[in-house]
C-alpha positions, 0 to 999 in steps of 0.5 A, spaced: 770 114 951 764 117 950 760 123 954 763 121 961 758 122 966 757 124 973 755 132 973 747 132 975 746 124 973 746 121 980 752 117 978 759 117 980 765 115 975 772 113 978 778 116 974 778 113 967 783 112 962 782 113 955 786 115 948 780 119 945 774 122 949 768 124 944 763 130 947 756 130 944 753 136 947 754 143 945 754 144 952 761 141 954 760 143 961 755 137 961 761 132 960 765 130 966 772 130 963 775 131 970 774 123 971 778 122 965 786 121 966 790 126 963 793 125 956 787 124 952 785 127 945 778 130 945 773 131 939 767 135 941 764 137 934 762 135 927 767 133 922 772 127 920 778 125 925 783 120 925 786 119 932 790 113 935 788 109 929 781 110 930 776 114 925 771 118 928 765 122 924 761 127 928 755 128 925 751 135 927 744 133 930 740 137 935 738 136 942 731 138 940 726 138 935 727 145 933 734 145 930 737 146 937 734 153 938 731 150 945 736 146 948 742 146 943 746 142 938 748 135 939 754 131 935 752 124 934 759 120 932 760 114 928 767 110 931 770 105 926 774 101 931 776 094 930 772 092 923 766 095 926 762 101 926 759 104 933 754 109 933 753 114 939 747 118 938 749 123 944 743 127 947 739 126 941 732 130 941 729 129 934 727 123 929 733 122 924 732 126 917 734 122 911 740 125 911 742 123 918 740 116 916 744 116 910 750 118 914 749 113 919 749 107 914 752 100 916 752 101 924 754 095 928 753 097 935 748 103 936 748 107 943 741 110 943 738 115 949 732 110 951 729 114 956 730 121 955 725 126 957 727 129 950 727 123 945 720 119 946 721 112 947 717 110 941 721 115 936 728 112 939 725 105 937 724 107 930 731 110 930 734 103 932 729 100 926 731 105 921 739 104 923 738 096 923 744 095 928 746 088 930 747 091 937 743 096 941 745 099 947 740 103 951 743 109 955 740 115 958 734 111 962 732 111 969 736 106 974 736 105 981 743 108 981 741 115 977 738 119 972 731 117 976 728 123 973 728 119 966 724 114 963 725 107 965 727 102 959 720 098 959 717 103 954 723 103 949 723 095 949 716 095 948 716 099 942 722 094 940 718 088 941 722 085 946 722 084 953 727 088 958 733 083 958 737 082 964 743 087 965 750 084 963 756 087 967 761 087 961 760 086 953 765 084 949 764 085 941 768 082 935 765 082 928 765 075 928 760 075 934 755 080 930 749 076 928 743 077 923 738 079 928 738 085 932 740 084 940 739 089 945 744 089 951 743 092 957 749 094 961 749 094 969 750 101 972 753 102 978 
């Protein structure tokens, strides 16, 4: 599980089960760890980790354009699982440096803040193009269920050059499902 939501978002999260939970923000109180049933391992910073046969690389990024001096640091995670690389950018608030982009090569599935107040939708679309994932899953955007103070998906999708797709209730991805072109998947929120 990555960044369990709940606090201050307008979303409620039923108790979840996870073996590993990643926390992106340098402000761990923003993660709703109480929503995860006990007996999980937490990863909350840069480094390389191998837990429960899952390899995780945490890469130091920031929640603002000023190297974290305004909103603090962030950790973006590369999660190697089932023959795929999943990249969770967390609460990224800046363009990727060349060093960041090089560390994030071979991303199959990208979770990216698409309506954040701190990452412009055009910049988010640029990052998606820079990392060239096979699947892009937007997060941190306004919905009928929560995060109403954020931007909607329209601007992000317009900058990607695609229409806002219908929301999907569930997504299952296998390496054999990954095509040659990027696919935008919007997950239904409740």
